[in-house]
C-alpha positions as CSV (number, residue, x, y, z in Angstrom):
1,M,33.3,20.2,18.5
2,E,31.8,21.5,15.0
3,L,28.3,21.2,16.6
4,L,29.1,23.8,19.4
5,Q,30.8,25.9,16.9
6,N,27.8,25.9,14.6
7,I,25.6,27.0,17.4
8,R,27.9,29.8,18.5
9,N,28.3,31.0,15.0
10,L,24.5,31.5,15.1
11,Q,24.4,33.6,18.3
12,N,25.4,36.5,16.2
13,V,22.1,36.2,14.2
14,N,19.7,38.5,15.9
15,T,16.4,37.2,14.2
16,L,17.0,33.7,15.7
17,S,16.0,33.0,19.4
18,K,18.3,31.0,21.5
19,H,16.2,27.7,21.0
20,E,16.2,28.5,17.2
21,Q,20.0,28.8,17.2
22,L,20.2,25.1,18.7
23,V,17.9,23.8,16.3
24,H,19.6,25.4,13.3
25,G,22.9,24.5,14.5
26,I,22.2,20.9,14.9
27,I,20.5,20.8,11.7
28,E,23.6,22.5,10.0
29,A,25.9,19.9,11.7
30,I,23.6,17.0,10.2
31,D,23.8,18.5,6.8
32,A,27.5,18.8,6.9
33,G,27.9,15.2,8.0
34,A,29.3,16.0,11.4
35,L,26.3,14.4,13.0
36,V,25.1,11.1,11.4
37,T,22.5,8.6,12.5
38,G,23.2,7.0,15.7
39,D,25.4,9.9,17.2
40,K,24.7,11.0,20.6
41,L,23.9,14.7,21.1
42,P,25.6,16.5,24.1
43,S,23.5,16.2,27.3
44,I,21.4,19.1,28.5
45,N,23.8,19.5,31.4
46,E,26.9,19.8,28.7
47,M,25.0,22.2,26.7
48,V,24.0,24.3,29.6
49,Q,27.8,24.4,30.6
50,E,29.1,25.0,27.1
51,L,26.7,27.7,25.9
52,G,25.2,29.1,29.1
53,F,21.6,28.7,27.7
54,A,18.8,27.8,30.2
55,R,17.9,24.2,30.5
56,K,14.2,24.8,29.4
57,T,15.7,26.4,26.2
58,I,17.8,23.3,25.3
59,V,14.9,20.9,26.2
60,K,12.6,22.9,24.0
61,A,15.2,22.6,21.0
62,Y,15.5,19.0,21.5
63,E,12.0,18.4,21.7
64,E,11.4,20.2,18.3
65,L,14.0,18.1,16.7
66,K,12.3,15.1,18.0
67,E,8.9,16.3,16.4
68,R,10.8,16.7,13.2
69,G,11.6,13.1,13.5
70,L,15.4,13.8,13.5
71,V,16.1,12.9,17.2
72,E,14.8,10.4,19.7
73,S,15.4,10.3,23.6
74,K,16.5,7.0,25.3
75,K,15.8,6.9,29.0
76,L,18.8,7.5,31.2
77,K,20.8,7.3,28.0
78,G,20.3,10.7,26.3
79,Y,19.3,12.2,23.0
80,Y,20.4,10.4,19.5
81,I,20.2,11.3,15.9
82,I,17.8,8.9,14.3
83,S,17.3,10.8,10.7
84,Q,19.3,12.9,8.4
85,E,16.2,14.1,6.5
86,T,16.5,17.6,7.8
87,K,14.0,19.0,5.1
88,V,11.2,17.5,6.8
89,T,9.0,19.9,8.6
90,L,7.1,17.1,10.9
91,K,7.2,13.4,11.0
92,I,3.8,11.9,11.4
93,A,2.7,8.5,12.3
94,L,-0.5,7.4,10.6
95,L,-2.1,4.2,12.3
96,M,-5.0,3.0,10.4
97,Y,-7.1,-0.2,10.1
98,S,-6.0,-1.7,6.8
99,F,-5.1,-0.3,3.3
100,Q,-8.7,-0.8,2.1
101,R,-9.8,1.4,-1.1
102,F,-11.6,4.1,1.1
103,Q,-8.6,4.4,3.6
104,E,-6.3,4.7,0.4
105,E,-8.3,7.5,-0.5
106,F,-7.9,9.1,2.8
107,Y,-4.1,8.6,2.7
108,N,-3.6,9.9,-0.8
109,T,-5.6,13.1,0.0
110,F,-3.8,13.5,3.4
111,R,-0.4,13.2,1.7
112,K,-1.3,15.7,-1.0
113,E,-2.6,18.2,1.4
114,L,0.3,18.2,3.6
115,G,2.9,18.3,0.8
116,K,6.5,17.2,0.7
117,R,7.7,18.8,3.8
118,F,5.8,16.5,6.1
119,Q,6.9,12.8,6.4
120,I,4.2,10.4,6.9
121,D,5.0,6.7,8.1
122,V,1.8,4.4,7.8
123,F,1.0,1.7,10.2
124,F,-1.9,-1.0,10.2
125,H,-3.5,-2.6,13.1
126,H,-6.0,-4.7,11.3
127,N,-8.6,-4.2,14.1
128,N,-6.2,-6.4,16.3
129,S,-5.5,-4.9,19.8
130,G,-2.3,-6.9,20.1
131,I,-1.0,-5.5,17.0
132,F,-2.3,-1.8,17.9
133,E,-0.3,-2.2,21.4
134,T,2.8,-3.3,19.7
135,I,2.9,-0.8,16.9
136,F,2.1,1.8,19.5
137,S,4.9,0.8,21.8
138,N,7.3,1.0,18.8
139,I,6.4,4.4,17.4
140,K,5.9,6.2,20.8
141,G,8.0,9.1,21.4
142,K,9.4,9.0,17.9
143,Y,7.0,11.3,16.1
144,G,5.8,14.8,16.1
145,M,2.2,14.1,15.4
146,Y,0.0,10.7,15.7
147,V,-3.0,10.5,13.4
148,V,-4.9,7.2,14.7
149,A,-7.9,5.4,13.6
150,P,-8.3,3.7,17.0
151,I,-10.1,0.3,17.9
152,P,-13.0,1.7,19.9
153,I,-12.6,-0.6,22.9
154,P,-11.7,0.6,26.4
155,K,-8.0,-0.9,26.5
156,I,-6.9,1.5,23.7
157,R,-7.7,4.7,25.6
158,P,-5.0,4.6,28.1
159,L,-2.4,4.0,25.4
160,L,-3.5,7.0,23.6
161,V,-3.6,9.4,26.4
162,T,0.1,8.9,27.0
163,I,0.4,11.1,24.0
164,P,0.1,15.0,24.6
165,P,-3.2,16.2,23.3
166,Q,-1.6,18.6,20.9
167,K,0.4,15.5,19.4
168,L,-2.7,13.3,18.7
169,L,-5.6,13.3,16.2
170,I,-8.3,10.6,16.4
171,I,-9.9,9.9,13.0
172,D,-12.4,7.7,11.6
173,R,-13.7,5.8,14.5
174,Y,-15.0,7.6,17.5
175,L,-13.4,6.7,20.9
176,P,-14.1,8.9,24.2
177,M,-11.1,11.0,25.1
178,P,-10.5,13.9,27.7
179,K,-12.1,17.0,26.6
180,D,-8.7,18.4,25.3
181,Y,-8.1,15.8,22.8
182,S,-8.7,16.3,19.0
183,Y,-10.8,14.2,16.8
184,I,-12.5,13.9,13.5
185,S,-14.7,10.8,13.5
186,Q,-17.8,9.1,12.2
187,E,-20.9,8.3,14.2
188,F,-22.7,5.2,12.5
189,E,-25.8,4.3,14.6
190,E,-28.0,7.6,14.4
191,N,-26.7,8.5,10.9
192,T,-27.1,5.0,9.3
193,Y,-30.8,4.8,10.8
194,T,-31.7,8.0,9.5
195,K,-30.4,7.3,6.0
196,L,-32.2,3.9,6.1
197,V,-35.4,5.8,6.8
198,E,-34.9,7.9,3.9
199,L,-34.6,4.9,1.6
200,L,-37.6,3.2,3.2
201,P,-40.0,3.5,0.2
202,K,-37.3,1.7,-2.0
203,I,-36.5,-0.9,0.7
204,N,-40.2,-1.8,1.0
205,R,-40.2,-3.0,-2.5
206,Y,-38.2,-6.1,-1.6
207,E,-39.4,-9.1,0.3
208,K,-36.3,-9.5,2.6
209,M,-33.4,-7.1,3.8
210,V,-30.1,-8.9,4.7
211,L,-27.3,-7.3,6.5
212,F,-23.8,-9.0,6.5
213,F,-22.1,-8.5,9.7
214,N,-19.3,-10.1,11.5
215,D,-18.6,-9.4,15.3
216,E,-15.0,-10.3,14.5
217,A,-14.4,-8.0,11.7
218,D,-13.6,-4.3,12.2
219,Y,-17.2,-3.5,11.4
220,P,-18.7,-0.6,13.3
221,I,-21.5,-2.0,15.8
222,G,-23.4,1.4,15.3
223,V,-24.5,0.0,11.9
224,F,-25.4,-3.4,13.2
225,N,-27.6,-1.5,15.8
226,A,-29.2,1.0,13.4
227,F,-30.1,-2.1,11.0
228,N,-31.9,-3.9,14.1
229,T,-33.8,-0.7,15.1
230,F,-34.8,0.0,11.6
231,V,-36.3,-3.4,10.7
232,E,-38.1,-3.6,14.0
233,T,-39.6,-0.2,14.0
234,H,-40.9,-0.2,10.3
235,G,-41.8,-3.9,10.1
236,I,-39.0,-4.9,7.7
237,N,-38.5,-8.6,7.2
238,G,-34.9,-8.3,8.2
239,E,-31.9,-10.8,8.7
240,V,-28.2,-10.5,9.9
241,K,-25.8,-13.1,8.5
242,E,-22.0,-13.3,9.1
243,K,-20.9,-14.2,5.5
244,Y,-22.5,-14.6,1.9
245,A,-22.6,-18.5,0.6
246,S,-21.8,-18.4,-2.9
247,G,-24.7,-19.3,-5.0
248,S,-27.2,-18.4,-2.3
249,L,-28.5,-15.2,-4.2
250,K,-32.2,-14.8,-4.0
251,K,-34.6,-12.6,-6.1
252,N,-36.5,-9.8,-4.3
253,H,-34.0,-9.5,-1.6
254,L,-32.0,-6.3,-0.7
255,Y,-28.4,-6.9,0.4
256,F,-26.5,-4.4,2.6
257,F,-22.9,-4.7,2.9
258,I,-20.3,-3.1,5.2
259,S,-17.3,-4.9,3.7
260,D,-16.9,-5.1,0.0
261,T,-15.6,-8.5,0.1
262,F,-19.0,-10.1,-0.1
263,L,-20.3,-7.2,-2.3
264,W,-18.1,-8.5,-5.1
265,E,-19.2,-12.0,-4.7
266,V,-22.9,-11.0,-4.6
267,L,-22.2,-9.0,-7.9
268,R,-20.5,-11.9,-9.5
269,D,-23.4,-14.2,-8.7
270,A,-25.9,-11.6,-10.0
271,H,-24.0,-11.3,-13.2
272,N,-24.0,-15.3,-13.6
273,N,-27.6,-15.6,-13.0
274,D,-28.5,-12.8,-14.9
275,F,-30.1,-11.0,-12.3
276,S,-30.9,-7.1,-12.8
277,I,-29.4,-4.9,-10.0
278,G,-32.1,-2.7,-8.9
279,R,-34.9,-4.7,-10.0
280,D,-34.2,-8.6,-9.2
281,I,-32.3,-7.7,-6.2
282,G,-31.2,-4.7,-4.4
283,I,-27.8,-3.6,-3.2
284,L,-26.8,-1.2,-0.5
285,S,-23.1,-0.4,0.5
286,H,-21.2,1.5,3.3
287,N,-18.1,3.4,2.2
288,D,-18.1,5.0,-1.3
289,H,-15.5,5.0,-3.9
290,V,-15.1,5.5,-7.6
291,V,-15.8,1.8,-8.6
292,K,-19.3,1.9,-7.0
293,Q,-20.2,5.1,-9.0
294,I,-19.6,2.9,-12.2
295,I,-20.4,-0.7,-11.8
296,F,-23.7,-2.3,-12.6
297,G,-25.1,1.4,-13.2
298,G,-24.1,2.5,-9.7
299,I,-24.3,1.2,-6.2
300,T,-26.2,3.0,-3.5
301,T,-24.0,4.0,-0.7
302,I,-24.2,5.4,2.7
303,S,-20.6,6.9,3.2
304,T,-18.6,9.7,4.8
305,D,-16.6,11.7,2.5
306,F,-13.1,10.5,3.2
307,N,-11.6,13.2,1.1
308,D,-13.1,15.7,3.1
309,M,-12.2,13.8,6.3
310,A,-8.3,13.9,5.0
311,K,-8.5,17.5,4.2
312,K,-9.5,18.5,7.8
313,A,-7.1,16.1,9.2
314,A,-4.2,17.8,7.1
315,D,-5.5,21.3,8.1
316,H,-5.4,20.4,11.7
317,V,-1.8,19.1,11.5
318,K,-0.7,22.2,9.7
319,N,-2.6,24.7,12.0
320,G,-2.7,23.0,15.2
321,G,-5.3,23.9,17.9
322,T,-8.1,21.7,18.9
323,T,-10.5,20.0,16.5
324,Q,-13.6,18.1,17.5
325,L,-15.8,17.1,14.6
326,I,-18.3,14.2,13.9
327,T,-18.6,14.1,10.3
328,S,-21.9,13.2,8.6
329,L,-22.8,10.2,6.5
330,N,-24.1,11.0,2.9
331,L,-26.6,9.0,1.2
332,I,-25.6,8.5,-2.5
333,K,-28.6,7.1,-4.5
334,R,-27.8,5.3,-7.5
335,N,-29.5,2.5,-9.6
336,S,-28.7,-0.4,-7.2
337,L,-32.0,0.3,-5.3
């Protein structure tokens, strides 16, 4: 078999360990076309018998090939070639909420920081636990690294702990995990409250403050809690609405958005009614991006730095180890308040 001969030829290369001889021999066989997608690799017992290597050495080599996304193991059937992209250093599953603008910003920076030798496959769960479970079941065991924005509910945790700690990075939303797991997450309640207090003099200029919050959407409950604590503590006339009704815009109201969907509707109505943003009505938004820097003289935002989060995530993937960070929220003051 050409594969076994490739490996035997590499035994004369003193700089390669036995597990590296196996990895390079299999990669050479893939590059030469001797192994193609769907082919079964020799079993561990066959490799032990043919090469005389220890079982743990062969398992280590096969596991590295799995991490590169070249091989997958099928229970009771063995190891199979699933990709011929041998130039990939590591195959990464990136599981996110949806392709909103700020998450697109995270992906673009993450992709840029990792470079071409890392393959990133992106999946979206849309805050639906059923979709999350289906995706997770389909991708489990096929990637060398999992970067996951979890739905912060108890039923998701048992799924995630089936992935070894060194192969999982939690991003964006915080979910309590065993102490050896890594995360780069946001904290919403305390951070949002602190930023609202900083804005108190401007908020007091308005007759009413309205937060748009929907329990069934992917909105962080911490923002809702922070808002309620803030208006109660500081005597603000506050209200929570599930959605914005077109044409209901009122002067001397401050509107606070988590989702950009209602933000654009309010800005459209403000334009149609010739309301001045920052004078007739106030606008405050979560999650900054370049458009909010420009429109209507700039929208004030409370936001994490998704570029920085992506850079830290890429560093973790490249360097390994344990990363446990709670990112801060930035208050970016512009003309909308």
